[in-house]
N, CA, C and O atoms as a printed pandas DataFrame, in Angstrom:
     atom_number atom_name residue_name chain_id  residue_number  x_coord  y_coord  z_coord
0              1         N          ALA        A               1  121.854   91.469   93.206
1              2        CA          ALA        A               1  122.375   92.761   92.684
2              3         C          ALA        A               1  122.318   92.777   91.154
3              4         O          ALA        A               1  122.682   91.801   90.498
4              5         N          VAL        A               2  121.842   93.933   90.580
5              6        CA          VAL        A               2  121.851   94.097   89.166
6              7         C          VAL        A               2  123.213   94.453   88.649
7              8         O          VAL        A               2  123.896   95.291   89.238
8              9         N          SER        A               3  123.623   93.853   87.582
9             10        CA          SER        A               3  124.998   94.182   87.026
10            11         C          SER        A               3  124.867   94.430   85.579
11            12         O          SER        A               3  124.665   93.501   84.797
12            13         N          CYS        A               4  124.973   95.635   85.208
13            14        CA          CYS        A               4  124.991   96.036   83.764
14            15         C          CYS        A               4  125.976   97.224   83.676
15            16         O          CYS        A               4  125.548   98.375   83.589
16            17         N          PRO        A               5  127.189   96.963   83.697
17            18        CA          PRO        A               5  128.270   98.002   83.746
18            19         C          PRO        A               5  128.204   98.872   82.430
19            20         O          PRO        A               5  128.071   98.332   81.332
20            21         N          ILE        A               6  128.294  100.115   82.567
21            22        CA          ILE        A               6  128.368  100.972   81.382
22            23         C          ILE        A               6  129.466  102.141   81.707
23            24         O          ILE        A               6  129.722  102.492   82.859
24            25         N          GLY        A               7  130.028  102.650   80.641
25            26        CA          GLY        A               7  131.051  103.559   80.838
26            27         C          GLY        A               7  130.348  104.969   81.177
27            28         O          GLY        A               7  129.155  105.199   80.979
28            29         N          PHE        A               8  131.231  105.829   81.692
29            30        CA          PHE        A               8  130.678  107.120   82.089
30            31         C          PHE        A               8  131.844  108.127   81.980
31            32         O          PHE        A               8  132.961  107.771   81.605
32            33         N          SER        A               9  131.538  109.420   82.329
33            34        CA          SER        A               9  132.582  110.424   82.429
34            35         C          SER        A               9  132.586  110.991   83.870
35            36         O          SER        A               9  131.568  110.941   84.560
36            37         N          LEU        A              10  133.654  111.489   84.280
37            38        CA          LEU        A              10  133.681  112.033   85.631
38            39         C          LEU        A              10  134.742  113.247   85.656
39            40         O          LEU        A              10  135.635  113.381   84.819
40            41         N          ARG        A              11  134.524  114.054   86.671
41            42        CA          ARG        A              11  135.377  115.170   87.114
42            43         C          ARG        A              11  135.739  114.975   88.573
43            44         O          ARG        A              11  134.869  114.637   89.376
44            45         N          ALA        A              12  136.947  115.170   88.927
45            46        CA          ALA        A              12  137.383  114.965   90.313
46            47         C          ALA        A              12  137.774  116.284   90.931
47            48         O          ALA        A              12  138.314  117.166   90.263
48            49         N          ASN        A              13  137.501  116.407   92.195
49            50        CA          ASN        A              13  137.978  117.561   93.010
50            51         C          ASN        A              13  138.606  116.984   94.206
51            52         O          ASN        A              13  137.912  116.559   95.129
52            53         N          ALA        A              14  139.956  116.950   94.232
53            54        CA          ALA        A              14  140.666  116.519   95.389
54            55         C          ALA        A              14  141.369  117.549   96.267
55            56         O          ALA        A              14  141.978  117.263   97.298
56            57         N          SER        A              15  141.217  118.874   95.721
57            58        CA          SER        A              15  141.948  119.963   96.472
58            59         C          SER        A              15  141.021  120.814   97.173
59            60         O          SER        A              15  141.489  121.668   97.926
60            61         N          GLY        A              16  139.702  120.699   97.027
61            62        CA          GLY        A              16  138.712  121.461   97.696
62            63         C          GLY        A              16  138.264  122.739   96.947
63            64         O          GLY        A              16  137.212  123.286   97.277
64            65         N          ASP        A              17  138.994  123.205   95.998
65            66        CA          ASP        A              17  138.650  124.414   95.353
66            67         C          ASP        A              17  138.716  124.454   93.877
67            68         O          ASP        A              17  138.453  125.520   93.320
68            69         N          SER        A              18  139.060  123.340   93.130
69            70        CA          SER        A              18  139.159  123.258   91.774
70            71         C          SER        A              18  138.860  121.824   91.230
71            72         O          SER        A              18  139.225  120.793   91.795
72            73         N          TRP        A              19  138.170  121.882   90.094
73            74        CA          TRP        A              19  137.741  120.550   89.506
74            75         C          TRP        A              19  138.660  120.256   88.368
75            76         O          TRP        A              19  139.043  121.157   87.622
76            77         N          GLY        A              20  139.026  118.994   88.218
77            78        CA          GLY        A              20  139.862  118.551   87.144
78            79         C          GLY        A              20  139.077  118.456   85.803
79            80         O          GLY        A              20  137.891  118.784   85.808
80            81         N          GLY        A              21  139.593  118.082   84.800
81            82        CA          GLY        A              21  139.083  117.934   83.443
82            83         C          GLY        A              21  138.197  116.731   83.383
83            84         O          GLY        A              21  138.201  115.890   84.281
84            85         N          LEU        A              22  137.435  116.651   82.322
85            86        CA          LEU        A              22  136.540  115.474   82.170
86            87         C          LEU        A              22  137.340  114.234   81.803
87            88         O          LEU        A              22  138.170  114.275   80.895
88            89         N          ILE        A              23  137.108  113.191   82.466
89            90        CA          ILE        A              23  137.832  111.975   82.283
90            91         C          ILE        A              23  136.786  110.874   81.806
91            92         O          ILE        A              23  135.768  110.689   82.474
92            93         N          VAL        A              24  137.031  110.169   80.690
93            94        CA          VAL        A              24  136.181  109.068   80.270
94            95         C          VAL        A              24  136.637  107.770   80.896
95            96         O          VAL        A              24  137.801  107.374   80.836
96            97         N          VAL        A              25  135.619  107.112   81.520
97            98        CA          VAL        A              25  135.840  105.813   82.304
98            99         C          VAL        A              25  135.120  104.700   81.674
99           100         O          VAL        A              25  133.921  104.810   81.414
100          101         N          ASP        A              26  135.815  103.584   81.401
101          102        CA          ASP        A              26  135.116  102.454   80.742
102          103         C          ASP        A              26  134.283  101.656   81.776
103          104         O          ASP        A              26  134.106  102.092   82.913
104          105         N          GLU        A              27  133.806  100.544   81.377
105          106        CA          GLU        A              27  132.846   99.678   82.160
106          107         C          GLU        A              27  133.513   99.147   83.441
107          108         O          GLU        A              27  132.822   98.773   84.388
108          109         N          GLU        A              28  134.837   99.115   83.468
109          110        CA          GLU        A              28  135.477   98.671   84.658
110          111         C          GLU        A              28  135.494   99.536   85.838
111          112         O          GLU        A              28  135.759   99.110   86.962
112          113         N          GLY        A              29  135.185  100.855   85.551
113          114        CA          GLY        A              29  135.108  101.854   86.702
114          115         C          GLY        A              29  136.392  102.423   87.062
115          116         O          GLY        A              29  137.319  102.323   86.259
116          117         N          PHE        A              30  136.560  103.019   88.190
117          118        CA          PHE        A              30  137.703  103.723   88.551
118          119         C          PHE        A              30  137.992  103.638   90.027
119          120         O          PHE        A              30  137.078  103.339   90.796
120          121         N          THR        A              31  139.247  103.890   90.483
121          122        CA          THR        A              31  139.559  103.875   91.913
122          123         C          THR        A              31  139.881  105.251   92.291
123          124         O          THR        A              31  140.598  105.950   91.575
124          125         N          THR        A              32  139.370  105.667   93.405
125          126        CA          THR        A              32  139.662  106.983   93.859
126          127         C          THR        A              32  141.011  107.080   94.559
127          128         O          THR        A              32  141.560  106.076   95.011
128          129         N          ALA        A              33  141.515  108.243   94.641
129          130        CA          ALA        A              33  142.847  108.495   95.325
130          131         C          ALA        A              33  142.543  108.346   96.824
131          132         O          ALA        A              33  141.444  108.619   97.309
132          133         N          ALA        A              34  143.609  107.888   97.531
133          134        CA          ALA        A              34  143.530  107.761   99.064
134          135         C          ALA        A              34  143.356  109.160   99.667
135          136         O          ALA        A              34  143.931  110.120   99.156
136          137         N          GLY        A              35  142.603  109.285  100.701
137          138        CA          GLY        A              35  142.435  110.574  101.362
138          139         C          GLY        A              35  141.055  111.031  101.517
139          140         O          GLY        A              35  140.144  110.458  100.921
140          141         N          ALA        A              36  140.849  112.036  102.289
141          142        CA          ALA        A              36  139.456  112.538  102.544
142          143         C          ALA        A              36  139.277  113.809  101.816
143          144         O          ALA        A              36  140.192  114.279  101.138
144          145         N          ASN        A              37  138.023  114.431  101.946
145          146        CA          ASN        A              37  137.713  115.684  101.355
146          147         C          ASN        A              37  137.913  115.723   99.788
147          148         O          ASN        A              37  138.565  116.593   99.211
148          149         N          GLN        A              38  137.287  114.701   99.194
149          150        CA          GLN        A              38  137.300  114.631   97.723
150          151         C          GLN        A              38  135.866  114.619   97.264
151          152         O          GLN        A              38  134.945  114.255   97.995
152          153         N          ALA        A              39  135.711  115.040   95.997
153          154        CA          ALA        A              39  134.364  115.025   95.461
154          155         C          ALA        A              39  134.508  114.562   93.946
155          156         O          ALA        A              39  135.501  114.841   93.275
156          157         N          TYR        A              40  133.485  113.868   93.493
157          158        CA          TYR        A              40  133.501  113.402   92.139
158          159         C          TYR        A              40  132.115  113.667   91.565
159          160         O          TYR        A              40  131.099  113.450   92.226
160          161         N          VAL        A              41  132.093  114.157   90.282
161          162        CA          VAL        A              41  130.923  114.279   89.503
162          163         C          VAL        A              41  130.956  113.226   88.402
163          164         O          VAL        A              41  131.846  113.188   87.553
164          165         N          ILE        A              42  129.969  112.403   88.463
165          166        CA          ILE        A              42  129.786  111.282   87.541
166          167         C          ILE        A              42  128.731  111.692   86.488
167          168         O          ILE        A              42  127.616  112.031   86.883
168          169         N          GLU        A              43  129.011  111.679   85.211
169          170        CA          GLU        A              43  127.978  111.944   84.221
170          171         C          GLU        A              43  127.753  110.741   83.325
171          172         O          GLU        A              43  128.683  110.132   82.795
172          173         N          ILE        A              44  126.521  110.440   83.189
173          174        CA          ILE        A              44  126.006  109.309   82.368
174          175         C          ILE        A              44  124.829  109.879   81.638
175          176         O          ILE        A              44  123.883  110.421   82.211
176          177         N          SER        A              45  124.942  109.722   80.291
177          178        CA          SER        A              45  123.852  110.103   79.386
178          179         C          SER        A              45  122.664  109.260   79.422
179          180         O          SER        A              45  122.782  108.039   79.524
180          181         N          ALA        A              46  121.500  109.845   79.344
181          182        CA          ALA        A              46  120.259  109.010   79.243
182          183         C          ALA        A              46  120.245  108.023   78.072
183          184         O          ALA        A              46  119.620  106.963   78.109
184          185         N          GLY        A              47  120.984  108.447   77.016
185          186        CA          GLY        A              47  121.013  107.514   75.822
186          187         C          GLY        A              47  121.891  106.275   76.206
187          188         O          GLY        A              47  121.602  105.191   75.698
188          189         N          GLU        A              48  122.921  106.368   77.052
189          190        CA          GLU        A              48  123.709  105.272   77.310
190          191         C          GLU        A              48  122.918  104.363   78.209
191          192         O          GLU        A              48  122.996  103.141   78.082
192          193         N          VAL        A              49  122.129  104.957   79.149
193          194        CA          VAL        A              49  121.359  104.102   80.071
194          195         C          VAL        A              49  120.314  103.324   79.366
195          196         O          VAL        A              49  120.073  102.155   79.670
196          197         N          LEU        A              50  119.648  104.007   78.363
197          198        CA          LEU        A              50  118.603  103.312   77.500
198          199         C          LEU        A              50  119.274  102.231   76.691
199          200         O          LEU        A              50  118.732  101.131   76.581
200          201         N          ARG        A              51  120.474  102.509   76.099
201          202        CA          ARG        A              51  121.123  101.513   75.256
202          203         C          ARG        A              51  121.485  100.234   76.052
203          204         O          ARG        A              51  121.280   99.108   75.599
204          205         N          ALA        A              52  122.015  100.465   77.217
205          206        CA          ALA        A              52  122.323   99.381   78.208
206          207         C          ALA        A              52  121.131   98.586   78.626
207          208         O          ALA        A              52  121.174   97.366   78.787
208          209         N          GLY        A              53  120.094   99.300   78.791
209          210        CA          GLY        A              53  118.775   98.649   79.116
210          211         C          GLY        A              53  118.282   97.750   78.020
211          212         O          GLY        A              53  117.751   96.673   78.290
212          213         N          ARG        A              54  118.445   98.166   76.805
213          214        CA          ARG        A              54  118.018   97.354   75.577
214          215         C          ARG        A              54  118.775   96.147   75.460
215          216         O          ARG        A              54  118.217   95.092   75.156
216          217         N          GLU        A              55  120.192   96.232   75.712
217          218        CA          GLU        A              55  121.032   95.115   75.643
218          219         C          GLU        A              55  120.963   94.128   76.772
219          220         O          GLU        A              55  121.324   92.963   76.610
220          221         N          ASN        A              56  120.514   94.572   77.887
221          222        CA          ASN        A              56  120.427   93.700   79.116
222          223         C          ASN        A              56  119.154   93.838   79.777
223          224         O          ASN        A              56  119.042   94.486   80.818
224          225         N          THR        A              57  118.119   93.211   79.170
225          226        CA          THR        A              57  116.730   93.499   79.619
226          227         C          THR        A              57  116.331   92.797   80.845
227          228         O          THR        A              57  115.287   93.159   81.388
228          229         N          GLU        A              58  117.020   91.841   81.355
229          230        CA          GLU        A              58  116.549   91.168   82.539
230          231         C          GLU        A              58  117.679   91.077   83.665
231          232         O          GLU        A              58  118.741   90.489   83.456
232          233         N          PRO        A              59  117.379   91.687   84.842
233          234        CA          PRO        A              59  116.244   92.445   85.292
234          235         C          PRO        A              59  116.340   93.953   84.923
235          236         O          PRO        A              59  115.373   94.694   85.097
236          237         N          PHE        A              60  117.533   94.402   84.404
237          238        CA          PHE        A              60  117.728   95.861   84.143
238          239         C          PHE        A              60  116.948   96.284   82.984
239          240         O          PHE        A              60  116.962   95.637   81.937
240          241         N          ASP        A              61  116.191   97.474   83.159
241          242        CA          ASP        A              61  115.266   97.915   82.036
242          243         C          ASP        A              61  115.644   99.251   81.478
243          244         O          ASP        A              61  114.884   99.796   80.677
244          245         N          GLY        A              62  116.799   99.835   81.855
245          246        CA          GLY        A              62  117.299  101.099   81.263
246          247         C          GLY        A              62  116.590  102.314   81.805
247          248         O          GLY        A              62  116.611  103.388   81.204
248          249         N          ARG        A              63  115.946  102.126   82.979
249          250        CA          ARG        A              63  115.119  103.272   83.539
250          251         C          ARG        A              63  115.914  103.948   84.740
251          252         O          ARG        A              63  115.506  104.977   85.279
252          253         N          CYS        A              64  117.019  103.324   85.098
253          254        CA          CYS        A              64  117.680  103.922   86.289
254          255         C          CYS        A              64  119.117  103.492   86.295
255          256         O          CYS        A              64  119.521  102.657   85.485
256          257         N          VAL        A              65  119.897  104.045   87.191
257          258        CA          VAL        A              65  121.324  103.751   87.294
258          259         C          VAL        A              65  121.665  103.396   88.673
259          260         O          VAL        A              65  121.283  104.090   89.615
260          261         N          TYR        A              66  122.436  102.244   88.838
261          262        CA          TYR        A              66  122.897  101.846   90.081
262          263         C          TYR        A              66  124.370  102.034   90.155
263          264         O          TYR        A              66  125.105  101.798   89.196
264          265         N          LEU        A              67  124.822  102.492   91.389
265          266        CA          LEU        A              67  126.290  102.656   91.576
266          267         C          LEU        A              67  126.789  101.622   92.552
267          268         O          LEU        A              67  126.142  101.309   93.552
268          269         N          GLU        A              68  127.951  101.101   92.239
269          270        CA          GLU        A              68  128.572  100.076   93.183
270          271         C          GLU        A              68  129.887  100.655   93.718
271          272         O          GLU        A              68  130.732  101.096   92.939
272          273         N          PHE        A              69  130.053  100.654   94.973
273          274        CA          PHE        A              69  131.338  101.107   95.638
274          275         C          PHE        A              69  131.995   99.971   96.284
275          276         O          PHE        A              69  131.347   99.194   96.986
276          277         N          THR        A              70  133.275   99.832   96.077
277          278        CA          THR        A              70  134.051   98.654   96.704
278          279         C          THR        A              70  135.213   99.329   97.395
279          280         O          THR        A              70  135.941  100.133   96.813
280          281         N          GLU        A              71  135.363   98.967   98.677
281          282        CA          GLU        A              71  136.509   99.411   99.398
282          283         C          GLU        A              71  137.757   98.647   99.013
283          284         O          GLU        A              71  137.786   97.421   99.118
284          285         N          VAL        A              72  138.753   99.320   98.585
285          286        CA          VAL        A              72  140.060   98.706   98.034
286          287         C          VAL        A              72  140.996   98.673   99.045
287          288         O          VAL        A              72  141.909   97.853   98.949
288          289         N          VAL        A              73  140.935   99.496  100.106
289          290        CA          VAL        A              73  141.885   99.552  101.169
290          291         C          VAL        A              73  141.017   99.488  102.432
291          292         O          VAL        A              73  139.946  100.093  102.488
292          293         N          ASP        A              74  141.509   98.719  103.486
293          294        CA          ASP        A              74  140.773   98.616  104.756
294          295         C          ASP        A              74  140.929   99.871  105.605
295          296         O          ASP        A              74  141.522   99.840  106.683
296          297         N          ASP        A              75  140.362  101.023  105.078
297          298        CA          ASP        A              75  140.516  102.337  105.760
298          299         C          ASP        A              75  139.269  103.118  105.417
299          300         O          ASP        A              75  139.375  104.095  104.675
300          301         N          PRO        A              76  138.049  102.744  105.921
301          302        CA          PRO        A              76  136.864  103.367  105.455
302          303         C          PRO        A              76  136.806  104.844  105.799
303          304         O          PRO        A              76  137.454  105.292  106.745
304          305         N          CYS        A              77  136.035  105.598  105.036
305          306        CA          CYS        A              77  135.773  107.090  105.319
306          307         C          CYS        A              77  134.392  107.272  104.824
307          308         O          CYS        A              77  133.849  106.498  104.036
308          309         N          THR        A              78  133.815  108.400  105.358
309          310        CA          THR        A              78  132.438  108.766  105.106
310          311         C          THR        A              78  132.336  109.298  103.744
311          312         O          THR        A              78  133.187  110.078  103.316
312          313         N          GLY        A              79  131.264  108.886  102.993
313          314        CA          GLY        A              79  131.038  109.365  101.675
314          315         C          GLY        A              79  129.520  109.577  101.428
315          316         O          GLY        A              79  128.651  109.207  102.218
316          317         N          GLY        A              80  129.292  110.203  100.265
317          318        CA          GLY        A              80  127.871  110.447   99.987
318          319         C          GLY        A              80  127.734  110.443   98.408
319          320         O          GLY        A              80  128.703  110.452   97.648
320          321         N          VAL        A              81  126.455  110.429   98.024
321          322        CA          VAL        A              81  126.112  110.501   96.562
322          323         C          VAL        A              81  125.003  111.463   96.364
323          324         O          VAL        A              81  124.003  111.387   97.078
324          325         N          LEU        A              82  125.117  112.382   95.421
325          326        CA          LEU        A              82  124.057  113.321   95.019
326          327         C          LEU        A              82  123.800  113.052   93.569
327          328         O          LEU        A              82  124.700  113.249   92.752
328          329         N          ALA        A              83  122.581  112.597   93.189
329          330        CA          ALA        A              83  122.194  112.377   91.831
330          331         C          ALA        A              83  121.345  113.517   91.301
331          332         O          ALA        A              83  120.349  113.899   91.916
332          333         N          VAL        A              84  121.752  114.072   90.127
333          334        CA          VAL        A              84  121.034  115.128   89.533
334          335         C          VAL        A              84  120.721  114.817   88.061
335          336         O          VAL        A              84  121.587  114.495   87.247
336          337         N          LEU        A              85  119.415  114.939   87.786
337          338        CA          LEU        A              85  118.942  114.673   86.393
338          339         C          LEU        A              85  119.055  115.966   85.648
339          340         O          LEU        A              85  118.419  116.958   86.005
340          341         N          SER        A              86  119.929  115.966   84.525
341          342        CA          SER        A              86  119.976  117.174   83.795
342          343         C          SER        A              86  119.527  116.736   82.315
343          344         O          SER        A              86  119.635  115.579   81.909
344          345         N          SER        A              87  119.045  117.730   81.609
345          346        CA          SER        A              87  118.636  117.475   80.218
346          347         C          SER        A              87  117.746  116.224   80.041
347          348         O          SER        A              87  118.041  115.364   79.210
348          349         N          PRO        A              88  116.680  116.131   80.810
349          350        CA          PRO        A              88  115.821  114.978   80.698
350          351         C          PRO        A              88  115.222  114.846   79.305
351          352         O          PRO        A              88  115.034  115.795   78.544
352          353         N          ARG        A              89  114.933  113.538   79.044
353          354        CA          ARG        A              89  114.413  113.204   77.667
354          355         C          ARG        A              89  113.098  113.790   77.437
355          356         O          ARG        A              89  112.847  114.242   76.320
356          357         N          TYR        A              90  112.198  113.834   78.407
357          358        CA          TYR        A              90  110.872  114.493   78.252
358          359         C          TYR        A              90  110.836  115.555   79.348
359          360         O          TYR        A              90  110.410  115.328   80.480
360          361         N          GLN        A              91  111.329  116.770   78.921
361          362        CA          GLN        A              91  111.388  117.856   79.916
362          363         C          GLN        A              91  110.123  118.324   80.523
363          364         O          GLN        A              91  110.135  118.824   81.648
364          365         N          ASP        A              92  108.973  118.182   79.805
365          366        CA          ASP        A              92  107.698  118.595   80.320
366          367         C          ASP        A              92  106.984  117.490   81.076
367          368         O          ASP        A              92  105.879  117.732   81.564
368          369         N          ALA        A              93  107.540  116.298   81.205
369          370        CA          ALA        A              93  106.888  115.182   81.854
370          371         C          ALA        A              93  106.962  115.395   83.338
371          372         O          ALA        A              93  107.874  116.071   83.813
372          373         N          SER        A              94  106.058  114.857   84.072
373          374        CA          SER        A              94  106.055  114.851   85.558
374          375         C          SER        A              94  107.047  113.780   85.960
375          376         O          SER        A              94  107.247  112.770   85.286
376          377         N          ALA        A              95  107.698  114.084   87.181
377          378        CA          ALA        A              95  108.610  113.071   87.740
378          379         C          ALA        A              95  107.915  112.185   88.727
379          380         O          ALA        A              95  108.547  111.473   89.506
380          381         N          ASP        A              96  106.560  112.238   88.684
381          382        CA          ASP        A              96  105.844  111.342   89.637
382          383         C          ASP        A              96  105.781  109.911   89.139
383          384         O          ASP        A              96  105.222  109.047   89.814
């Protein structure tokens, strides 16, 4: 597994109809609240990914982001991840 922790920002939605404010999270990550029907938006800037790639060149190269999830309570629930690229560095470049 590749390990190059970087900080990020997130917004949480635990009530189903409203998003919380932007929270800055350090390299240690965060623990979700217990319960179902929650959503989180994780924001990581391309600049942060590139910076981390320059500092940790082997095997991480700054071209992608890996997420790691750890169950902290033995009560699993279904989850999912949706990744969206916004404000790409080269907006006219092909994603191929």
